[in-house]
N, C-alpha and C positions, 0 to 999 in steps of 0.2 A: 504494500500500500504506500502510495506517495503522499506526502503532506507538505503543503506550502502555506505560509502564514503571512498575512498582510495586516498591519495595524494602521488604522486611520482614526485619529482622535479617540473617541470612546468605544469604537468598534474594532473587533478583531475578526478577520475572515480566515477560515481554515478550509482548505480545499485540496483536491487531488483525485487520484484514481485508486479505487478499491478493487483489487484484482479478485478476491473471493466473491464479492457482490457483482462484479462485472459492471460497475457504474462509477461515474464521477460523483463526487459528493461536495457539498458546500454547507458549512456551518457559519453562522454569524453570531458572535458573542457581543453583548452590550455590557461594558464594565460598570455602567451606572446602576445596574440592577443588583439585587441580592445575589450572592454567589450561586445558589441553587436555581436561579431564574435567568442566568446570563445568556444561555443559548436561546436566541429568539427565532432562528431559522435553522432547519436541519433537513437538507434535501439529499436524495440519492441512496438512502438507507432502506426505503420501502419500495414495493412494486409500483406504487402510484407516483413516486418521485424519482425513479431511476433516470439517469442521464447517460446515454451511450456515446454521445459525440461531444467533442470539445465545444462546439458551437452552442449546445444545450447548456453547458456549464457557464459559458461566457454570457449568454442571455440571462440566465438566472442570477448570476453575480451582478450584472448591470442593474437589474431590477431592484437589487438590495444595496446599491451604492458603490459597487466595486467595478472598476474598469480593468479587465485582464488584457495586458498589452500583448503584442505579437510575439516577442521572445518567450514570454511565459506560455503562450498557446503552443509554441513549438515544443517546449519542455513537456507540456501536458500530453501532446501527441506521443512523444517519446516514452513517457511513463506508461501509457496504455500499451503501446507497441511492445515494450520490453516486459510487460506483465509485472511491473513494480508493485 
């Protein structure tokens, strides 16, 4: 499983490729909330939210305030291709 972390002000974005689930995932953490309530978005872990393509992850991240740039997209393609 790959894991990439981007911190923007009070939000922490955790995303990558989960090989056992065969899905990209995205978590958005809000540090202004209580510790047990900080995860405000968790996509990719259930059948309804699976993301098979980098573009799906990019669009989901953008909807939640994160722009994934081209070099990171290339890295994510590599993560999936390598089965990380």
